[in-house]
C-alpha positions as a Python dict, from the first residue, in 0.01 Angstrom:
ca = {
    (1, 'M'): (0, 0, 0),
    (2, 'I'): (-158, -130, 316),
    (3, 'A'): (-381, -425, 227),
    (4, 'R'): (-520, -497, 570),
    (5, 'K'): (-901, -501, 567),
    (6, 'D'): (-1147, -478, 854),
    (7, 'K'): (-1223, -848, 832),
    (8, 'T'): (-857, -942, 858),
    (9, 'Q'): (-810, -704, 1150),
    (10, 'K'): (-1104, -857, 1332),
    (11, 'K'): (-975, -1213, 1283),
    (12, 'T'): (-626, -1116, 1395),
    (13, 'A'): (-764, -945, 1705),
    (14, 'Q'): (-972, -1256, 1785),
    (15, 'K'): (-666, -1480, 1753),
    (16, 'R'): (-465, -1258, 1983),
    (17, 'T'): (-745, -1261, 2240),
    (18, 'V'): (-761, -1643, 2229),
    (19, 'L'): (-385, -1666, 2268),
    (20, 'K'): (-392, -1436, 2570),
    (21, 'R'): (-669, -1642, 2736),
    (22, 'I'): (-485, -1969, 2675),
    (23, 'G'): (-162, -1813, 2801),
    (24, 'K'): (-328, -1731, 3133),
    (25, 'T'): (-445, -2087, 3191),
    (26, 'L'): (-141, -2282, 3071),
    (27, 'A'): (176, -2333, 3270),
    (28, 'G'): (443, -2065, 3244),
    (29, 'G'): (719, -2085, 2989),
    (30, 'I'): (500, -2138, 2681),
    (31, 'T'): (579, -1860, 2434),
    (32, 'A'): (343, -1683, 2203),
    (33, 'G'): (527, -1842, 1911),
    (34, 'V'): (454, -2192, 2046),
    (35, 'L'): (90, -2103, 2102),
    (36, 'A'): (67, -1974, 1748),
    (37, 'V'): (190, -2308, 1619),
    (38, 'M'): (-65, -2486, 1837),
    (39, 'L'): (-347, -2284, 1682),
    (40, 'P'): (-391, -2365, 1309),
    (41, 'G'): (-398, -2052, 1094),
    (42, 'A'): (-284, -1820, 1374),
    (43, 'S'): (-37, -1548, 1267),
    (44, 'W'): (94, -1213, 1377),
    (45, 'A'): (17, -947, 1116),
    (46, 'V'): (291, -698, 1026),
    (47, 'D'): (176, -364, 888),
    (48, 'K'): (328, -300, 546),
    (49, 'V'): (396, 61, 445),
    (50, 'S'): (524, 197, 112),
    (51, 'A'): (718, 523, 92),
    (52, 'V'): (897, 757, -149),
    (53, 'H'): (1117, 1063, -101),
    (54, 'A'): (1133, 1387, -300),
    (55, 'F'): (1509, 1429, -334),
    (56, 'P'): (1789, 1207, -471),
    (57, 'P'): (1949, 967, -221),
    (58, 'F'): (2284, 1151, -206),
    (59, 'L'): (2130, 1462, -46),
    (60, 'V'): (2145, 1494, 331),
    (61, 'Y'): (1768, 1537, 357),
    (62, 'T'): (1707, 1200, 195),
    (63, 'K'): (1979, 1041, 406),
    (64, 'T'): (1793, 1164, 714),
    (65, 'F'): (1468, 1010, 593),
    (66, 'L'): (1627, 676, 505),
    (67, 'A'): (1799, 660, 844),
    (68, 'M'): (1469, 736, 1015),
    (69, 'V'): (1295, 460, 818),
    (70, 'E'): (1572, 220, 916),
    (71, 'D'): (1518, 320, 1280),
    (72, 'I'): (1144, 255, 1253),
    (73, 'N'): (1195, -83, 1085),
    (74, 'K'): (1451, -192, 1343),
    (75, 'R'): (1243, -90, 1642),
    (76, 'G'): (922, -206, 1478),
    (77, 'E'): (1038, -554, 1376),
    (78, 'G'): (734, -781, 1377),
    (79, 'I'): (503, -479, 1405),
    (80, 'V'): (551, -255, 1103),
    (81, 'E'): (775, -258, 795),
    (82, 'I'): (835, 40, 566),
    (83, 'T'): (952, -29, 211),
    (84, 'V'): (1106, 271, 32),
    (85, 'R'): (1027, 254, -338),
    (86, 'G'): (1271, 528, -431),
    (87, 'G'): (1279, 899, -499),
    (88, 'P'): (1197, 1125, -794),
    (89, 'E'): (1295, 846, -1033),
    (90, 'A'): (1003, 641, -896),
    (91, 'I'): (747, 924, -878),
    (92, 'A'): (829, 1278, -998),
    (93, 'M'): (894, 1502, -697),
    (94, 'F'): (611, 1745, -766),
    (95, 'E'): (369, 1454, -818),
    (96, 'Q'): (449, 1278, -491),
    (97, 'P'): (212, 1480, -270),
    (98, 'N'): (-88, 1387, -484),
    (99, 'A'): (34, 1028, -489),
    (100, 'V'): (21, 1000, -110),
    (101, 'R'): (-307, 1193, -96),
    (102, 'D'): (-464, 944, -339),
    (103, 'G'): (-314, 637, -172),
    (104, 'V'): (-73, 542, -451),
    (105, 'V'): (187, 526, -174),
    (106, 'D'): (136, 542, 200),
    (107, 'M'): (413, 776, 308),
    (108, 'V'): (608, 1061, 149),
    (109, 'H'): (905, 1270, 262),
    (110, 'T'): (865, 1605, 86),
    (111, 'P'): (870, 1984, 121),
    (112, 'G'): (526, 2113, 216),
    (113, 'S'): (548, 2390, -40),
    (114, 'F'): (515, 2131, -316),
    (115, 'Y'): (146, 2107, -220),
    (116, 'G'): (103, 2447, -55),
    (117, 'A'): (-179, 2545, -291),
    (118, 'S'): (-384, 2266, -133),
    (119, 'V'): (-270, 2319, 225),
    (120, 'P'): (-191, 2693, 259),
    (121, 'E'): (-112, 2650, 628),
    (122, 'I'): (229, 2509, 528),
    (123, 'D'): (352, 2868, 476),
    (124, 'A'): (350, 2905, 855),
    (125, 'M'): (646, 2665, 864),
    (126, 'V'): (821, 2849, 581),
    (127, 'A'): (822, 3186, 761),
    (128, 'A'): (836, 3043, 1113),
    (129, 'R'): (1042, 3190, 1394),
    (130, 'V'): (1009, 2876, 1605),
    (131, 'T'): (1186, 2541, 1585),
    (132, 'P'): (1002, 2216, 1506),
    (133, 'M'): (1025, 2124, 1873),
    (134, 'E'): (876, 2455, 1985),
    (135, 'A'): (594, 2419, 1732),
    (136, 'R'): (518, 2074, 1871),
    (137, 'A'): (523, 2197, 2229),
    (138, 'N'): (297, 2499, 2171),
    (139, 'G'): (33, 2315, 1966),
    (140, 'G'): (144, 2434, 1624),
    (141, 'A'): (226, 2082, 1504),
    (142, 'D'): (-120, 1957, 1603),
    (143, 'L'): (-285, 2244, 1416),
    (144, 'M'): (-70, 2172, 1110),
    (145, 'D'): (-169, 1805, 1121),
    (146, 'K'): (-536, 1899, 1153),
    (147, 'A'): (-514, 2117, 841),
    (148, 'H'): (-350, 1834, 646),
    (149, 'Q'): (-617, 1586, 746),
    (150, 'E'): (-901, 1818, 652),
    (151, 'R'): (-758, 1954, 328),
    (152, 'F'): (-536, 1680, 186),
    (153, 'N'): (-638, 1343, 333),
    (154, 'V'): (-297, 1295, 496),
    (155, 'R'): (-145, 1303, 841),
    (156, 'H'): (145, 1545, 891),
    (157, 'L'): (367, 1341, 1121),
    (158, 'G'): (662, 1571, 1161),
    (159, 'W'): (887, 1854, 1048),
    (160, 'I'): (1224, 1700, 963),
    (161, 'D'): (1564, 1871, 916),
    (162, 'G'): (1428, 2197, 1051),
    (163, 'G'): (1646, 2492, 1134),
    (164, 'V'): (1799, 2508, 784),
    (165, 'K'): (1741, 2828, 591),
    (166, 'F'): (1782, 2946, 231),
    (167, 'H'): (2023, 3165, 39),
    (168, 'I'): (2031, 3298, -316),
    (169, 'Y'): (2343, 3179, -500),
    (170, 'N'): (2467, 3354, -814),
    (171, 'V'): (2717, 3299, -1093),
    (172, 'Q'): (2794, 3672, -1107),
    (173, 'P'): (2845, 3927, -826),
    (174, 'F'): (2524, 4061, -672),
    (175, 'T'): (2405, 4414, -743),
    (176, 'M'): (2256, 4620, -459),
    (177, 'G'): (1982, 4878, -512),
    (178, 'D'): (1973, 5231, -374),
    (179, 'D'): (1798, 5098, -62),
    (180, 'G'): (2081, 4852, -1),
    (181, 'I'): (1864, 4548, -83),
    (182, 'V'): (1978, 4312, -356),
    (183, 'D'): (1858, 4408, -705),
    (184, 'L'): (1773, 4101, -912),
    (185, 'T'): (1670, 4287, -1225),
    (186, 'G'): (1780, 4086, -1527),
    (187, 'V'): (1892, 3788, -1319),
    (188, 'K'): (1763, 3453, -1448),
    (189, 'L'): (1673, 3287, -1120),
    (190, 'R'): (1570, 2927, -1077),
    (191, 'D'): (1242, 2922, -887),
    (192, 'N'): (1063, 2681, -657),
    (193, 'P'): (722, 2693, -485),
    (194, 'I'): (866, 2765, -141),
    (195, 'Y'): (1007, 3104, -235),
    (196, 'H'): (813, 3201, -548),
    (197, 'A'): (610, 3469, -368),
    (198, 'F'): (928, 3627, -232),
    (199, 'F'): (1099, 3631, -572),
    (200, 'E'): (791, 3792, -723),
    (201, 'A'): (822, 4066, -462),
    (202, 'L'): (1188, 4112, -568),
    (203, 'N'): (1080, 4144, -934),
    (204, 'A'): (1309, 3859, -1033),
    (205, 'T'): (1290, 3679, -1368),
    (206, 'T'): (1223, 3322, -1262),
    (207, 'A'): (1216, 2975, -1413),
    (208, 'S'): (1060, 2695, -1212),
    (209, 'M'): (1228, 2355, -1231),
    (210, 'P'): (1308, 2052, -1012),
    (211, 'S'): (1643, 2049, -836),
    (212, 'T'): (1749, 1754, -1054),
    (213, 'E'): (1748, 1982, -1360),
    (214, 'V'): (1939, 2278, -1217),
    (215, 'Y'): (2293, 2155, -1288),
    (216, 'A'): (2222, 2131, -1660),
    (217, 'A'): (2039, 2465, -1655),
    (218, 'L'): (2340, 2636, -1496),
    (219, 'E'): (2577, 2465, -1735),
    (220, 'K'): (2379, 2584, -2040),
    (221, 'G'): (2312, 2932, -1903),
    (222, 'V'): (1935, 2880, -1884),
    (223, 'V'): (1960, 3019, -1530),
    (224, 'D'): (2246, 3207, -1366),
    (225, 'A'): (2123, 3201, -1008),
    (226, 'S'): (1932, 2970, -777),
    (227, 'A'): (1806, 2965, -424),
    (228, 'W'): (1897, 2665, -214),
    (229, 'T'): (1950, 2582, 149),
    (230, 'S'): (2260, 2670, 350),
    (231, 'I'): (2377, 2313, 293),
    (232, 'G'): (2382, 2083, -6),
    (233, 'I'): (2501, 2274, -311),
    (234, 'M'): (2833, 2090, -302),
    (235, 'D'): (2646, 1758, -302),
    (236, 'L'): (2456, 1883, -607),
    (237, 'K'): (2786, 2009, -755),
    (238, 'W'): (2630, 2350, -824),
    (239, 'D'): (2937, 2511, -667),
    (240, 'K'): (3108, 2449, -1003),
    (241, 'F'): (2903, 2744, -1136),
    (242, 'L'): (2767, 2940, -839),
    (243, 'K'): (3035, 3162, -685),
    (244, 'Y'): (2842, 3410, -468),
    (245, 'R'): (2605, 3348, -177),
    (246, 'L'): (2379, 3623, -49),
    (247, 'E'): (2342, 3688, 323),
    (248, 'P'): (2132, 3675, 532),
    (249, 'A'): (1955, 3342, 505),
    (250, 'F'): (1577, 3351, 480),
    (251, 'Y'): (1282, 3115, 539),
    (252, 'N'): (1300, 2758, 672),
    (253, 'T'): (1304, 2422, 507),
    (254, 'D'): (953, 2280, 534),
    (255, 'I'): (1038, 1916, 474),
    (256, 'G'): (787, 1687, 638),
    (257, 'V'): (667, 1330, 659),
    (258, 'I'): (308, 1294, 540),
    (259, 'F'): (104, 975, 554),
    (260, 'N'): (-216, 886, 370),
    (261, 'K'): (-495, 919, 628),
    (262, 'D'): (-684, 606, 524),
    (263, 'S'): (-364, 402, 530),
    (264, 'W'): (-277, 547, 871),
    (265, 'D'): (-618, 454, 1008),
    (266, 'G'): (-558, 100, 881),
    (267, 'L'): (-244, 59, 1092),
    (268, 'S'): (-252, -103, 1431),
    (269, 'A'): (-239, 132, 1728),
    (270, 'E'): (104, -12, 1807),
    (271, 'S'): (236, 76, 1462),
    (272, 'Q'): (92, 427, 1478),
    (273, 'K'): (248, 489, 1818),
    (274, 'L'): (589, 364, 1711),
    (275, 'I'): (604, 559, 1384),
    (276, 'Q'): (488, 883, 1545),
    (277, 'E'): (731, 851, 1836),
    (278, 'V'): (1028, 790, 1607),
    (279, 'V'): (939, 1082, 1379),
    (280, 'V'): (915, 1316, 1679),
    (281, 'E'): (1254, 1195, 1803),
    (282, 'W'): (1402, 1266, 1460),
    (283, 'E'): (1267, 1620, 1462),
    (284, 'Q'): (1515, 1697, 1740),
    (285, 'K'): (1797, 1476, 1613),
    (286, 'S'): (1786, 1607, 1256),
    (287, 'F'): (1760, 1967, 1379),
    (288, 'D'): (2075, 1926, 1589),
    (289, 'D'): (2266, 1749, 1313),
    (290, 'R'): (2182, 2011, 1052),
    (291, 'Q'): (2311, 2298, 1269),
    (292, 'V'): (2653, 2134, 1260),
    (293, 'D'): (2626, 2093, 881),
    (294, 'V'): (2531, 2459, 828),
    (295, 'A'): (2850, 2580, 997),
    (296, 'A'): (3068, 2322, 822),
    (297, 'D'): (2928, 2398, 476),
    (298, 'A'): (2976, 2773, 515),
    (299, 'E'): (3341, 2715, 600),
    (300, 'E'): (3396, 2471, 312),
    (301, 'L'): (3221, 2692, 56),
    (302, 'Q'): (3456, 2977, 138),
    (303, 'K'): (3754, 2745, 107),
    (304, 'R'): (3630, 2662, -242),
    (305, 'G'): (3628, 3028, -335),
    (306, 'I'): (3259, 3110, -291),
    (307, 'E'): (3209, 3461, -157),
    (308, 'L'): (2948, 3528, 112),
    (309, 'V'): (2799, 3867, 25),
    (310, 'S'): (2629, 4064, 302),
    (311, 'M'): (2386, 4354, 296),
    (312, 'S'): (2386, 4628, 554),
    (313, 'E'): (2210, 4552, 881),
    (314, 'E'): (1922, 4782, 790),
    (315, 'A'): (1888, 4640, 439),
    (316, 'A'): (1907, 4284, 570),
    (317, 'E'): (1621, 4354, 810),
    (318, 'K'): (1407, 4492, 526),
    (319, 'Y'): (1501, 4196, 306),
    (320, 'L'): (1390, 3942, 567),
    (321, 'K'): (1067, 4130, 635),
    (322, 'L'): (994, 4131, 262),
    (323, 'A'): (1045, 3755, 256),
    (324, 'D'): (826, 3688, 561),
    (325, 'D'): (551, 3923, 448),
    (326, 'A'): (538, 3756, 105),
    (327, 'S'): (491, 3412, 259),
    (328, 'W'): (228, 3514, 514),
    (329, 'A'): (40, 3720, 253),
    (330, 'R'): (28, 3423, 16),
    (331, 'M'): (-102, 3202, 294),
    (332, 'K'): (-373, 3449, 394),
    (333, 'E'): (-484, 3502, 35),
    (334, 'R'): (-516, 3128, -24),
    (335, 'L'): (-702, 3071, 302),
    (336, 'D'): (-943, 3357, 231),
    (337, 'K'): (-1022, 3212, -110),
    (338, 'M'): (-1090, 2871, 39),
    (339, 'G'): (-1325, 3011, 300),
    (340, 'G'): (-1441, 2805, 595),
    (341, 'D'): (-1216, 2758, 898),
    (342, 'N'): (-937, 3016, 873),
    (343, 'S'): (-657, 2950, 1118),
    (344, 'Y'): (-430, 3231, 996),
    (345, 'D'): (-423, 3428, 1322),
    (346, 'E'): (-364, 3121, 1537),
    (347, 'L'): (-87, 2989, 1311),
    (348, 'R'): (81, 3328, 1304),
    (349, 'K'): (80, 3333, 1683),
    (350, 'L'): (214, 2978, 1719),
    (351, 'Y'): (474, 2984, 1442),
    (352, 'Y'): (570, 3350, 1427),
    (353, 'G'): (497, 3481, 1773),
    (354, 'E'): (254, 3751, 1662),
}
């Protein structure tokens, strides 16, 4: 955690001011490092940040985060240093949001839906029709950050690995109802907060569990279907069991970087600027990289014998509307219960275009 206190900040600022004044009066060529040696006790403070990530290190989402941290540390040498403590083995994935809220760690890379009950606005990202870059340009990202600060004592710095959607994968062939929409009656479906409302609307039998437990659940027959993103099931080795993927894809990954607000306020302005700039850059970079992965994974899954099952165009449209409506309805219900400032209409306009 960040240990810098106001007193330390004040002393450091005073030392820097003295160094600058001396530098103006001394002959050129004397470096700041030399001046620091000349002044007893003078030092340049480096902001220390602790971080954890929700998913195991072999998943592409975690690889993105670790690469982004490396980028920050490289560009922020002498300014800020992020130490990654680990993933779900360090702090359970569903406990990480509360850990960053309470200041146990400074920074967390996690799906927003893991704490959606506390910040309902996150559902706007789930059912969004815009990219992370468009949400940042139209003010949606600022509104999302504002909600996080007010409701959860964190800063929402960015939406990483956007543009990746979800599918339902099944051990057995899918059954379609009379309306052409998939019928999940009797299917034991692994659940997760991001799509729970949608699965309820589909009348599925669900079992909530972390992704780290799904392989064993599939192996033992505890579940026979699971939703996951368009990429990654081969990394998880779920393709050993799951042989059918339902089209079309629905929702968006809502993986973000959140930062304890008090810890953020304790950073130097230089550190804040650097971290925020790098995260914004990685919104675009990770988005572009994941589009390539989506196409490559679809091709490889089919080579491995996984069948991509499509609904009719009309049924697919109804299916996606059912998904979107479930997410927006959950968000509105939660916001209404919380009372106070309700940004539902504005978020719907910025993230959904309505």
